[in-house]
TIPABA-793115 format. One record per residue: residue in one letter; x negated, y negated, z of N, C-alpha, C, O in turn. Coordinates in nm, 4 decimals. Atoms other than C-alpha are relative to their C-alpha. Example, Ala and Ser with C-alpha at 12.3 -4.5 7.8 and 13.67 -1.06 7.14 Angstrom:
REM residues 2
{code: A	n.x: -0.0890	n.y: 0.1190	n.z: 0.0000	ca.x: -1.2300	ca.y: 0.4500	ca.z: 0.7800	c.x: -0.0900	c.y: -0.1200	c.z: 0.0000	o.x: -0.1936	o.y: -0.1181	o.z: 0.0665} .
{code: S	n.x: 0.0820	n.y: 0.1190	n.z: -0.0060	ca.x: -1.3670	ca.y: 0.1060	ca.z: 0.7140	c.x: 0.0770	c.y: -0.1090	c.z: 0.0730	o.x: 0.0261	o.y: -0.2198	o.z: 0.0899} .
REM end
This chain:
REM residues 104
{code: M	n.x: -0.0019	n.y: -0.0847	n.z: -0.0793	ca.x: -1.8969	ca.y: -1.2303	ca.z: -0.2529	c.x: -0.0083	c.y: 0.1524	c.z: -0.0290	o.x: 0.0895	o.y: 0.2036	o.z: -0.0834} .
{code: A	n.x: 0.0508	n.y: -0.1396	n.z: 0.0604	ca.x: -2.0532	ca.y: -0.8679	ca.z: -0.3141	c.x: 0.1255	c.y: 0.0648	c.z: 0.0537	o.x: 0.1788	o.y: 0.0158	o.z: 0.1533} .
{code: L	n.x: -0.1186	n.y: -0.0786	n.z: -0.0567	ca.x: -1.7613	ca.y: -0.6248	ca.z: -0.2588	c.x: -0.0635	c.y: 0.1751	c.z: -0.0195	o.x: 0.0099	o.y: 0.2732	o.z: -0.0314} .
{code: F	n.x: 0.0286	n.y: -0.1386	n.z: 0.0267	ca.x: -1.9938	ca.y: -0.3087	ca.z: -0.3041	c.x: 0.0225	c.y: 0.0412	c.z: 0.1554	o.x: -0.0168	o.y: 0.1570	o.z: 0.1692} .
{code: F	n.x: 0.0039	n.y: -0.0531	n.z: -0.1438	ca.x: -1.9328	ca.y: -0.2605	ca.z: 0.1001	c.x: 0.1767	c.y: 0.0674	c.z: -0.0267	o.x: 0.2194	o.y: 0.1283	o.z: 0.0715} .
{code: L	n.x: -0.1137	n.y: -0.0959	n.z: 0.0210	ca.x: -1.5702	ca.y: -0.1037	ca.z: -0.0385	c.x: -0.0389	c.y: 0.1323	c.z: -0.0364	o.x: 0.0457	o.y: 0.2197	o.z: -0.0176} .
{code: I	n.x: 0.0439	n.y: -0.1677	n.z: 0.0618	ca.x: -1.7509	ca.y: 0.2258	ca.z: -0.1796	c.x: 0.0091	c.y: 0.0579	c.z: 0.1583	o.x: 0.0974	o.y: 0.1332	o.z: 0.1993} .
{code: P	n.x: -0.0054	n.y: -0.0855	n.z: -0.1187	ca.x: -1.8349	ca.y: 0.3227	ca.z: 0.1664	c.x: 0.1426	c.y: -0.0027	c.z: 0.0852	o.x: 0.1821	o.y: 0.0906	o.z: 0.1550} .
{code: L	n.x: -0.1011	n.y: 0.0345	n.z: -0.0859	ca.x: -1.5340	ca.y: 0.1811	ca.z: 0.3210	c.x: 0.1194	c.y: 0.1018	c.z: -0.0528	o.x: 0.1807	o.y: 0.1660	o.z: 0.0325} .
{code: L	n.x: -0.0819	n.y: -0.0999	n.z: 0.0725	ca.x: -1.3060	ca.y: 0.3950	ca.z: 0.0843	c.x: -0.0261	c.y: 0.1510	c.z: 0.0288	o.x: 0.0556	o.y: 0.2324	o.z: 0.0718} .
{code: T	n.x: 0.0615	n.y: -0.1356	n.z: -0.0497	ca.x: -1.5028	ca.y: 0.6987	ca.z: 0.1356	c.x: 0.0286	c.y: 0.0322	c.z: 0.1177	o.x: 0.0965	o.y: 0.1329	o.z: 0.1376} .
{code: G	n.x: -0.0282	n.y: 0.0005	n.z: -0.1545	ca.x: -1.4846	ca.y: 0.6641	ca.z: 0.4960	c.x: 0.1202	c.y: 0.0375	c.z: 0.0203	o.x: 0.1425	o.y: 0.1380	o.z: 0.0878} .
{code: L	n.x: -0.1429	n.y: -0.0300	n.z: -0.0497	ca.x: -1.1109	ca.y: 0.6493	ca.z: 0.5054	c.x: 0.0599	c.y: 0.1217	c.z: -0.0773	o.x: 0.1491	o.y: 0.1852	o.z: -0.0210} .
{code: V	n.x: -0.0293	n.y: -0.1117	n.z: 0.0535	ca.x: -1.0641	ca.y: 0.9214	ca.z: 0.2476	c.x: -0.0581	c.y: 0.1395	c.z: 0.0884	o.x: 0.0067	o.y: 0.2371	o.z: 0.1262} .
{code: G	n.x: 0.0071	n.y: -0.1410	n.z: -0.0994	ca.x: -1.2785	ca.y: 1.1709	ca.z: 0.4526	c.x: 0.0251	c.y: 0.0007	c.z: 0.1436	o.x: -0.0027	o.y: 0.0941	o.z: 0.2187} .
{code: G	n.x: -0.0847	n.y: -0.0177	n.z: -0.1300	ca.x: -1.0977	ca.y: 1.0452	ca.z: 0.7696	c.x: 0.1476	c.y: 0.0806	c.z: 0.0012	o.x: 0.2021	o.y: 0.1400	o.z: 0.0943} .
{code: Y	n.x: -0.1294	n.y: -0.0516	n.z: 0.0298	ca.x: -0.7754	ca.y: 1.1565	ca.z: 0.5985	c.x: -0.0222	c.y: 0.1558	c.z: -0.0010	o.x: 0.0454	o.y: 0.2363	o.z: 0.0631} .
{code: I	n.x: 0.0316	n.y: -0.1348	n.z: -0.0123	ca.x: -0.9454	ca.y: 1.4798	ca.z: 0.5186	c.x: -0.0493	c.y: 0.0712	c.z: 0.1126	o.x: -0.0481	o.y: 0.1941	o.z: 0.1193} .
{code: F	n.x: -0.0098	n.y: -0.0805	n.z: -0.1223	ca.x: -1.0426	ca.y: 1.5308	ca.z: 0.8717	c.x: 0.1090	c.y: 0.0118	c.z: 0.0699	o.x: 0.1132	o.y: 0.1010	o.z: 0.1547} .
{code: K	n.x: -0.1259	n.y: -0.0121	n.z: -0.0716	ca.x: -0.7134	ca.y: 1.4819	ca.z: 0.9971	c.x: 0.0761	c.y: 0.1142	c.z: -0.0619	o.x: 0.1519	o.y: 0.1678	o.z: 0.0189} .
{code: K	n.x: -0.0796	n.y: -0.0984	n.z: 0.0866	ca.x: -0.5568	ca.y: 1.7409	ca.z: 0.7410	c.x: -0.0534	c.y: 0.1120	c.z: 0.0161	o.x: 0.0201	o.y: 0.2103	o.z: 0.0257} .
{code: C	n.x: 0.0808	n.y: -0.1244	n.z: 0.0203	ca.x: -0.8423	ca.y: 1.9927	ca.z: 0.7444	c.x: -0.0168	c.y: 0.0712	c.z: 0.1493	o.x: -0.0737	o.y: 0.0059	o.z: 0.2368} .
{code: T	n.x: 0.0438	n.y: -0.0671	n.z: -0.1318	ca.x: -0.8613	ca.y: 2.2440	ca.z: 1.0506	c.x: -0.1154	c.y: 0.1305	c.z: 0.0086	o.x: -0.1301	o.y: 0.2121	o.z: 0.0996} .
{code: D	n.x: 0.1166	n.y: -0.0847	n.z: -0.0157	ca.x: -1.1777	ca.y: 2.4445	ca.z: 0.9285	c.x: -0.1181	c.y: -0.0896	c.z: 0.0693	o.x: -0.1052	o.y: -0.1995	o.z: 0.1233} .
{code: E	n.x: 0.1097	n.y: 0.0770	n.z: -0.0596	ca.x: -1.5117	ca.y: 2.3478	ca.z: 1.0424	c.x: -0.0708	c.y: -0.1051	c.z: -0.0875	o.x: -0.1436	o.y: -0.1977	o.z: -0.0517} .
{code: I	n.x: 0.0550	n.y: 0.1251	n.z: 0.1123	ca.x: -1.6004	ca.y: 2.1527	ca.z: 0.7250	c.x: 0.0848	c.y: -0.1044	c.z: -0.0028	o.x: 0.0678	o.y: -0.1806	o.z: -0.0979} .
{code: G	n.x: -0.0577	n.y: 0.1023	n.z: -0.0179	ca.x: -1.3499	ca.y: 1.9128	ca.z: 0.8345	c.x: -0.0546	c.y: -0.0829	c.z: 0.1216	o.x: -0.0145	o.y: -0.1977	o.z: 0.1402} .
{code: Y	n.x: 0.0652	n.y: 0.0669	n.z: -0.1018	ca.x: -1.5610	ca.y: 1.8222	ca.z: 1.1398	c.x: -0.1230	c.y: -0.0861	c.z: -0.0797	o.x: -0.1618	o.y: -0.2012	o.z: -0.0593} .
{code: F	n.x: 0.1556	n.y: 0.0783	n.z: 0.0759	ca.x: -1.8806	ca.y: 1.7476	ca.z: 0.8962	c.x: 0.0482	c.y: -0.1206	c.z: -0.0691	o.x: -0.0185	o.y: -0.2233	o.z: -0.0821} .
{code: V	n.x: -0.0552	n.y: 0.0972	n.z: 0.0878	ca.x: -1.6207	ca.y: 1.5538	ca.z: 0.6821	c.x: 0.0287	c.y: -0.1311	c.z: 0.0682	o.x: 0.0158	o.y: -0.2440	o.z: 0.0210} .
{code: G	n.x: -0.0204	n.y: 0.0987	n.z: -0.1231	ca.x: -1.5209	ca.y: 1.3679	ca.z: 1.0202	c.x: -0.1187	c.y: -0.0970	c.z: 0.0140	o.x: -0.1102	o.y: -0.2193	o.z: 0.0249} .
{code: I	n.x: 0.1228	n.y: 0.0720	n.z: -0.0811	ca.x: -1.8917	ca.y: 1.2847	ca.z: 1.1131	c.x: -0.0532	c.y: -0.1048	c.z: -0.1640	o.x: -0.0808	o.y: -0.2241	o.z: -0.1506} .
{code: F	n.x: 0.0072	n.y: 0.0728	n.z: 0.1260	ca.x: -1.9561	ca.y: 1.1526	ca.z: 0.7298	c.x: 0.0629	c.y: -0.1199	c.z: 0.0119	o.x: 0.0102	o.y: -0.2308	o.z: 0.0213} .
{code: A	n.x: -0.0786	n.y: 0.0996	n.z: 0.0129	ca.x: -1.6526	ca.y: 0.9723	ca.z: 0.7274	c.x: -0.0347	c.y: -0.1435	c.z: 0.1115	o.x: -0.0208	o.y: -0.2605	o.z: 0.0759} .
{code: A	n.x: 0.0363	n.y: 0.1080	n.z: -0.1173	ca.x: -1.7635	ca.y: 0.7588	ca.z: 1.0742	c.x: -0.1060	c.y: -0.0655	c.z: -0.0425	o.x: -0.1002	o.y: -0.1884	o.z: -0.0372} .
{code: L	n.x: 0.0878	n.y: 0.0454	n.z: 0.0350	ca.x: -2.0889	ca.y: 0.7170	ca.z: 0.9404	c.x: -0.0040	c.y: -0.1055	c.z: -0.1551	o.x: -0.0890	o.y: -0.1872	o.z: -0.1906} .
{code: C	n.x: -0.0180	n.y: 0.0936	n.z: 0.1260	ca.x: -1.9415	ca.y: 0.5630	ca.z: 0.5898	c.x: 0.0484	c.y: -0.1171	c.z: 0.0739	o.x: 0.0012	o.y: -0.2210	o.z: 0.0277} .
{code: L	n.x: -0.0868	n.y: 0.0756	n.z: -0.0441	ca.x: -1.7356	ca.y: 0.3548	ca.z: 0.7974	c.x: -0.1085	c.y: -0.1094	c.z: 0.0839	o.x: -0.0875	o.y: -0.2298	o.z: 0.0694} .
{code: A	n.x: 0.1299	n.y: 0.0751	n.z: -0.0884	ca.x: -2.0553	ca.y: 0.2021	ca.z: 1.0313	c.x: -0.0562	c.y: -0.0692	c.z: -0.1268	o.x: -0.0655	o.y: -0.1917	o.z: -0.1344} .
{code: L	n.x: 0.0630	n.y: 0.0750	n.z: 0.1342	ca.x: -2.2174	ca.y: 0.1553	ca.z: 0.6559	c.x: 0.0600	c.y: -0.0990	c.z: -0.0089	o.x: 0.0116	o.y: -0.2095	o.z: 0.0156} .
{code: S	n.x: -0.0771	n.y: 0.1080	n.z: 0.0755	ca.x: -1.9176	ca.y: -0.0232	ca.z: 0.5201	c.x: -0.0175	c.y: -0.1377	c.z: 0.1219	o.x: -0.0201	o.y: -0.2499	o.z: 0.0713} .
{code: L	n.x: 0.0008	n.y: 0.1085	n.z: -0.0786	ca.x: -1.9460	ca.y: -0.2620	ca.z: 0.8546	c.x: -0.1454	c.y: -0.0797	c.z: -0.0288	o.x: -0.1515	o.y: -0.2024	o.z: -0.0221} .
{code: V	n.x: 0.1103	n.y: 0.0822	n.z: 0.0038	ca.x: -2.3278	ca.y: -0.3333	ca.z: 0.7865	c.x: 0.0153	c.y: -0.0599	c.z: -0.1248	o.x: 0.0013	o.y: -0.1821	o.z: -0.1194} .
{code: F	n.x: -0.0158	n.y: 0.0709	n.z: 0.0901	ca.x: -2.2667	ca.y: -0.4079	ca.z: 0.4334	c.x: 0.0977	c.y: -0.1176	c.z: -0.0245	o.x: 0.0822	o.y: -0.2018	o.z: -0.1128} .
{code: A	n.x: -0.1076	n.y: 0.0853	n.z: -0.0045	ca.x: -1.9641	ca.y: -0.6070	ca.z: 0.4975	c.x: -0.0541	c.y: -0.1422	c.z: -0.0122	o.x: -0.1585	o.y: -0.1553	o.z: 0.0518} .
{code: P	n.x: 0.0379	n.y: 0.1464	n.z: 0.0024	ca.x: -2.0140	ca.y: -1.0111	ca.z: 0.4166	c.x: 0.0579	c.y: -0.0283	c.z: 0.1340	o.x: 0.1341	o.y: 0.0386	o.z: 0.2037} .
{code: W	n.x: -0.0331	n.y: 0.0799	n.z: -0.1407	ca.x: -1.9942	ca.y: -1.2688	ca.z: 0.7148	c.x: 0.1402	c.y: -0.0182	c.z: 0.0220	o.x: 0.1966	o.y: -0.0101	o.z: 0.1311} .
{code: Q	n.x: -0.1210	n.y: 0.0641	n.z: -0.0138	ca.x: -1.6737	ca.y: -1.3797	ca.z: 0.6254	c.x: 0.1196	c.y: 0.1372	c.z: 0.0099	o.x: 0.2314	o.y: 0.1251	o.z: 0.0598} .
{code: V	n.x: -0.0750	n.y: -0.1500	n.z: -0.0520	ca.x: -1.5162	ca.y: -1.0074	ca.z: 0.6473	c.x: -0.0120	c.y: 0.0136	c.z: 0.1685	o.x: 0.0881	o.y: 0.0325	o.z: 0.2374} .
{code: L	n.x: 0.0378	n.y: -0.0496	n.z: -0.1274	ca.x: -1.6749	ca.y: -0.9540	ca.z: 0.9885	c.x: 0.0457	c.y: -0.1067	c.z: 0.0779	o.x: 0.0761	o.y: -0.0810	o.z: 0.1944} .
{code: L	n.x: -0.0560	n.y: 0.1042	n.z: -0.0826	ca.x: -1.5605	ca.y: -1.2982	ca.z: 1.1012	c.x: 0.1292	c.y: 0.0277	c.z: 0.0135	o.x: 0.1689	o.y: 0.0295	o.z: 0.1300} .
{code: L	n.x: -0.1348	n.y: -0.0108	n.z: -0.0065	ca.x: -1.1917	ca.y: -1.2299	ca.z: 1.0091	c.x: 0.0451	c.y: 0.1137	c.z: 0.1050	o.x: 0.1465	o.y: 0.1243	o.z: 0.1741} .
{code: L	n.x: -0.0108	n.y: -0.1561	n.z: -0.0899	ca.x: -1.2681	ca.y: -0.8663	ca.z: 1.1871	c.x: 0.0415	c.y: -0.0651	c.z: 0.1606	o.x: 0.1403	o.y: -0.0626	o.z: 0.2341} .
{code: L	n.x: 0.0352	n.y: 0.0582	n.z: -0.1409	ca.x: -1.3743	ca.y: -1.0365	ca.z: 1.4915	c.x: 0.1160	c.y: -0.0770	c.z: 0.0457	o.x: 0.1606	o.y: -0.0470	o.z: 0.1565} .
{code: L	n.x: -0.1030	n.y: 0.0899	n.z: -0.0298	ca.x: -1.0920	ca.y: -1.3085	ca.z: 1.4932	c.x: 0.1436	c.y: 0.0827	c.z: 0.0498	o.x: 0.2259	o.y: 0.0472	o.z: 0.1342} .
{code: V	n.x: -0.1372	n.y: -0.0920	n.z: -0.0149	ca.x: -0.8136	ca.y: -1.0201	ca.z: 1.4794	c.x: -0.0270	c.y: 0.0824	c.z: 0.1218	o.x: 0.0674	o.y: 0.1100	o.z: 0.1959} .
{code: I	n.x: -0.0002	n.y: -0.0759	n.z: -0.1275	ca.x: -0.9936	ca.y: -0.8090	ca.z: 1.7630	c.x: 0.0087	c.y: -0.0944	c.z: 0.1177	o.x: 0.0768	o.y: -0.0634	o.z: 0.2154} .
{code: L	n.x: -0.0391	n.y: 0.0928	n.z: -0.1139	ca.x: -1.0072	ca.y: -1.1017	ca.z: 1.9894	c.x: 0.1392	c.y: -0.0650	c.z: 0.0355	o.x: 0.1678	o.y: -0.1033	o.z: 0.1489} .
{code: M	n.x: -0.1334	n.y: 0.0457	n.z: -0.0296	ca.x: -0.6467	ca.y: -1.2210	ca.z: 1.9394	c.x: 0.0757	c.y: 0.1444	c.z: 0.0503	o.x: 0.1610	o.y: 0.1283	o.z: 0.1375} .
{code: T	n.x: -0.0705	n.y: -0.0987	n.z: -0.0461	ca.x: -0.5202	ca.y: -0.8583	ca.z: 1.9957	c.x: -0.0458	c.y: 0.0476	c.z: 0.1420	o.x: 0.0315	o.y: 0.1008	o.z: 0.2216} .
{code: T	n.x: 0.0431	n.y: -0.0084	n.z: -0.1526	ca.x: -0.7430	ca.y: -0.8264	ca.z: 2.3152	c.x: 0.0774	c.y: -0.1028	c.z: 0.0840	o.x: 0.1266	o.y: -0.0785	o.z: 0.1942} .
{code: Q	n.x: -0.0709	n.y: 0.0993	n.z: -0.1085	ca.x: -0.5901	ca.y: -1.1314	ca.z: 2.4511	c.x: 0.1319	c.y: 0.0307	c.z: 0.0312	o.x: 0.1784	o.y: 0.0044	o.z: 0.1422} .
{code: K	n.x: -0.1365	n.y: -0.0286	n.z: 0.0063	ca.x: -0.2438	ca.y: -1.0077	ca.z: 2.3695	c.x: 0.0133	c.y: 0.1111	c.z: 0.0781	o.x: 0.1075	o.y: 0.1082	o.z: 0.1573} .
{code: L	n.x: -0.0119	n.y: -0.1055	n.z: -0.1075	ca.x: -0.3057	ca.y: -0.6687	ca.z: 2.5536	c.x: -0.0427	c.y: -0.0371	c.z: 0.1291	o.x: -0.0036	o.y: 0.0280	o.z: 0.2261} .
{code: L	n.x: 0.0182	n.y: 0.0083	n.z: -0.1543	ca.x: -0.4624	ca.y: -0.8366	ca.z: 2.8539	c.x: 0.1156	c.y: -0.1010	c.z: 0.0565	o.x: 0.1346	o.y: -0.1169	o.z: 0.1771} .
{code: Q	n.x: -0.1227	n.y: 0.0527	n.z: -0.0602	ca.x: -0.1582	ca.y: -1.0484	ca.z: 2.8806	c.x: 0.0904	c.y: 0.0453	c.z: 0.0332	o.x: 0.1621	o.y: -0.0013	o.z: 0.1218} .
{code: R	n.x: -0.0970	n.y: -0.1067	n.z: -0.0524	ca.x: 0.0553	ca.y: -0.7663	ca.z: 2.8872	c.x: -0.0330	c.y: 0.0608	c.z: 0.1406	o.x: 0.0411	o.y: 0.0791	o.z: 0.2371} .
{code: V	n.x: 0.0371	n.y: -0.0685	n.z: -0.1777	ca.x: -0.1427	ca.y: -0.6124	ca.z: 3.1890	c.x: 0.0396	c.y: -0.0866	c.z: 0.0931	o.x: 0.1187	o.y: -0.0512	o.z: 0.1804} .
{code: E	n.x: -0.0261	n.y: 0.0658	n.z: -0.0811	ca.x: -0.1401	ca.y: -0.9236	ca.z: 3.3555	c.x: 0.1470	c.y: -0.0193	c.z: 0.0267	o.x: 0.1815	o.y: -0.0012	o.z: 0.1435} .
{code: D	n.x: -0.1387	n.y: -0.0090	n.z: -0.0193	ca.x: 0.2254	ca.y: -0.9627	ca.z: 3.3263	c.x: 0.0646	c.y: 0.1224	c.z: 0.0688	o.x: 0.1500	o.y: 0.0966	o.z: 0.1536} .
{code: H	n.x: -0.0250	n.y: -0.1282	n.z: -0.0519	ca.x: 0.2904	ca.y: -0.6005	ca.z: 3.4258	c.x: -0.0601	c.y: -0.0052	c.z: 0.1414	o.x: 0.0194	o.y: 0.0379	o.z: 0.2250} .
{code: D	n.x: 0.0244	n.y: -0.0001	n.z: -0.1378	ca.x: 0.0955	ca.y: -0.6436	ca.z: 3.7524	c.x: 0.0326	c.y: -0.1169	c.z: 0.0690	o.x: 0.0012	o.y: -0.1260	o.z: 0.1877} .
{code: E	n.x: -0.1014	n.y: 0.1079	n.z: -0.0918	ca.x: 0.2917	ca.y: -0.9649	ca.z: 3.8525	c.x: 0.1260	c.y: 0.0491	c.z: 0.0332	o.x: 0.1865	o.y: 0.0147	o.z: 0.1347} .
{code: N	n.x: -0.1307	n.y: -0.0654	n.z: -0.0169	ca.x: 0.5971	ca.y: -0.7566	ca.z: 3.8051	c.x: -0.0045	c.y: 0.1253	c.z: 0.0847	o.x: 0.0961	o.y: 0.1877	o.z: 0.1183} .
{code: L	n.x: 0.0083	n.y: -0.1249	n.z: -0.0989	ca.x: 0.4427	ca.y: -0.4700	ca.z: 4.0250	c.x: 0.0126	c.y: -0.0768	c.z: 0.1435	o.x: 0.0808	o.y: -0.0219	o.z: 0.2300} .
{code: N	n.x: 0.0552	n.y: 0.1055	n.z: -0.0936	ca.x: 0.3452	ca.y: -0.7611	ca.z: 4.2872	c.x: 0.1401	c.y: -0.0502	c.z: 0.0501	o.x: 0.1654	o.y: -0.0621	o.z: 0.1700} .
{code: N	n.x: -0.1181	n.y: 0.0679	n.z: -0.0852	ca.x: 0.7021	ca.y: -0.9109	ca.z: 4.3115	c.x: 0.1020	c.y: 0.1025	c.z: 0.0446	o.x: 0.1833	o.y: 0.0801	o.z: 0.1342} .
{code: T	n.x: -0.0967	n.y: -0.1318	n.z: -0.0646	ca.x: 0.8925	ca.y: -0.5674	ca.z: 4.3565	c.x: -0.0570	c.y: 0.0566	c.z: 0.1241	o.x: -0.1775	o.y: 0.0615	o.z: 0.1488} .
{code: D	n.x: 0.0118	n.y: -0.0366	n.z: -0.1289	ca.x: 0.9119	ca.y: -0.4350	ca.z: 4.6799	c.x: -0.0730	c.y: 0.1700	c.z: -0.0182	o.x: -0.0418	o.y: 0.2505	o.z: -0.1060} .
{code: R	n.x: 0.0959	n.y: -0.1111	n.z: 0.0438	ca.x: 0.6605	ca.y: -0.1370	ca.z: 4.7063	c.x: 0.0442	c.y: 0.0780	c.z: 0.1344	o.x: 0.0525	o.y: 0.0270	o.z: 0.2462} .
{code: R	n.x: -0.0173	n.y: -0.1004	n.z: -0.0784	ca.x: 0.7475	ca.y: 0.1710	ca.z: 4.8860	c.x: -0.1119	c.y: 0.0848	c.z: 0.0456	o.x: -0.1814	o.y: 0.1316	o.z: -0.0445} .
{code: E	n.x: 0.0971	n.y: -0.0570	n.z: -0.0055	ca.x: 0.5003	ca.y: 0.3483	ca.z: 5.0847	c.x: 0.0112	c.y: 0.1645	c.z: -0.0440	o.x: 0.1072	o.y: 0.2375	o.z: -0.0193} .
{code: L	n.x: -0.0140	n.y: -0.1407	n.z: 0.0284	ca.x: 0.4028	ca.y: 0.6908	ca.z: 4.9416	c.x: -0.0132	c.y: 0.0918	c.z: 0.0989	o.x: -0.1006	o.y: 0.0967	o.z: 0.1855} .
{code: T	n.x: 0.0223	n.y: -0.1031	n.z: -0.1148	ca.x: 0.4558	ca.y: 0.9555	ca.z: 5.1379	c.x: -0.0171	c.y: 0.1785	c.z: -0.0880	o.x: 0.0370	o.y: 0.2191	o.z: -0.1909} .
{code: D	n.x: 0.0064	n.y: -0.1534	n.z: 0.0549	ca.x: 0.3500	ca.y: 1.3463	ca.z: 5.0755	c.x: 0.1244	c.y: 0.0737	c.z: -0.0101	o.x: 0.1772	o.y: 0.1052	o.z: 0.0965} .
{code: P	n.x: -0.0988	n.y: -0.0518	n.z: -0.0038	ca.x: 0.6455	ca.y: 1.5145	ca.z: 4.9305	c.x: 0.0004	c.y: 0.1328	c.z: 0.0551	o.x: 0.1096	o.y: 0.1826	o.z: 0.0827} .
{code: K	n.x: 0.0206	n.y: -0.1104	n.z: -0.0636	ca.x: 0.4974	ca.y: 1.8359	ca.z: 5.0737	c.x: -0.0261	c.y: 0.0242	c.z: 0.1310	o.x: -0.1332	o.y: -0.0335	o.z: 0.1498} .
{code: P	n.x: 0.0249	n.y: 0.0117	n.z: -0.1234	ca.x: 0.4841	ca.y: 1.9051	ca.z: 5.4420	c.x: -0.1482	c.y: 0.0755	c.z: 0.0148	o.x: -0.1808	o.y: 0.1752	o.z: -0.0496} .
{code: Q	n.x: 0.1349	n.y: -0.0543	n.z: -0.0336	ca.x: 0.1376	ca.y: 1.9822	ca.z: 5.5660	c.x: -0.0120	c.y: 0.1396	c.z: 0.0807	o.x: 0.0020	o.y: 0.1446	o.z: 0.2029} .
{code: V	n.x: 0.0124	n.y: -0.1204	n.z: -0.0451	ca.x: 0.0900	ca.y: 2.3384	ca.z: 5.6231	c.x: -0.1509	c.y: 0.0657	c.z: 0.0158	o.x: -0.2396	o.y: 0.0623	o.z: -0.0695} .
{code: T	n.x: 0.1549	n.y: -0.0640	n.z: -0.0356	ca.x: -0.2215	ca.y: 2.5223	ca.z: 5.7916	c.x: 0.0145	c.y: 0.1116	c.z: -0.0718	o.x: 0.1146	o.y: 0.1542	o.z: -0.1294} .
{code: E	n.x: 0.0219	n.y: -0.1106	n.z: 0.0704	ca.x: -0.3823	ca.y: 2.8074	ca.z: 5.6605	c.x: 0.0695	c.y: 0.1290	c.z: 0.0973	o.x: 0.1125	o.y: 0.2360	o.z: 0.0544} .
{code: E	n.x: -0.0358	n.y: -0.1319	n.z: -0.0985	ca.x: -0.2808	ca.y: 3.0245	ca.z: 5.9904	c.x: 0.1380	c.y: 0.0013	c.z: -0.0060	o.x: 0.1792	o.y: 0.1086	o.z: 0.0382} .
{code: E	n.x: -0.1305	n.y: -0.0107	n.z: 0.0412	ca.x: 0.0996	ca.y: 2.9444	ca.z: 5.8982	c.x: 0.0289	c.y: 0.0843	c.z: -0.1161	o.x: 0.1204	o.y: 0.1665	o.z: -0.1227} .
{code: V	n.x: -0.0407	n.y: -0.0635	n.z: 0.1266	ca.x: 0.0771	ca.y: 3.0630	ca.z: 5.5577	c.x: -0.0656	c.y: 0.1751	c.z: 0.0019	o.x: -0.0016	o.y: 0.2762	o.z: -0.0272} .
{code: G	n.x: 0.0908	n.y: -0.1119	n.z: 0.0115	ca.x: -0.1701	ca.y: 3.3447	ca.z: 5.5757	c.x: -0.0533	c.y: 0.0192	c.z: -0.1257	o.x: -0.0581	o.y: -0.0768	o.z: -0.2026} .
{code: R	n.x: 0.0798	n.y: 0.0017	n.z: 0.0909	ca.x: -0.3477	ca.y: 3.4808	ca.z: 5.3222	c.x: 0.0634	c.y: 0.0510	c.z: -0.1231	o.x: 0.1454	o.y: 0.1426	o.z: -0.1169} .
{code: K	n.x: -0.0770	n.y: -0.0175	n.z: 0.1226	ca.x: -0.2415	ca.y: 3.4939	ca.z: 4.9643	c.x: -0.0899	c.y: 0.0252	c.z: -0.1268	o.x: -0.1936	o.y: -0.0374	o.z: -0.1482} .
{code: Y	n.x: 0.0751	n.y: -0.0384	n.z: 0.1205	ca.x: -0.3595	ca.y: 3.6486	ca.z: 4.6414	c.x: 0.1083	c.y: -0.0042	c.z: -0.1348	o.x: 0.1814	o.y: 0.0913	o.z: -0.1611} .
{code: R	n.x: -0.0878	n.y: -0.0294	n.z: 0.1119	ca.x: -0.1659	ca.y: 3.5540	ca.z: 4.3191	c.x: 0.1400	c.y: -0.0418	c.z: 0.0472	o.x: 0.2389	o.y: 0.0041	o.z: -0.0099} .
{code: G	n.x: -0.1244	n.y: 0.0336	n.z: -0.0604	ca.x: 0.1103	ca.y: 3.3881	ca.z: 4.5348	c.x: 0.0559	c.y: 0.1116	c.z: 0.0851	o.x: 0.1757	o.y: 0.1034	o.z: 0.1122} .
{code: I	n.x: -0.0756	n.y: -0.1074	n.z: -0.0542	ca.x: 0.1799	ca.y: 3.7006	ca.z: 4.7163	c.x: -0.0820	c.y: 0.0056	c.z: 0.1230	o.x: -0.2043	o.y: 0.0079	o.z: 0.1099} .
{code: S	n.x: 0.0349	n.y: 0.0139	n.z: -0.1439	ca.x: 0.1257	ca.y: 3.6953	ca.z: 5.1230	c.x: -0.0632	c.y: 0.1521	c.z: 0.0140	o.x: -0.0135	o.y: 0.2515	o.z: -0.0389} .
{code: Y	n.x: 0.0387	n.y: -0.1575	n.z: -0.0567	ca.x: -0.0684	ca.y: 4.0041	ca.z: 5.2567	c.x: -0.0688	c.y: -0.0329	c.z: 0.1294	o.x: -0.1123	o.y: 0.0573	o.z: 0.2009} .
REM end
């Protein structure tokens, strides 16, 4: 298995670290360069690494979907109260005109 895909990967990770720490405009250029390096490392990665990455993504997505479904079931089982507007409806005639919070 060729490991030359690690060169753009490590370059992208270092660039991402610099992007997070730098506040100048050069940080944005380093961030773009880091994103390109990470994409390039995925292109150069062997199929075994890509398959492993795909399996990790599928497993984490399944766990996240299961959490959302469990949360939705808990919401459906509890009593739902009707939401009421906490502020009473006031017409413009009652308030009058206001400018920056001051009535005139």
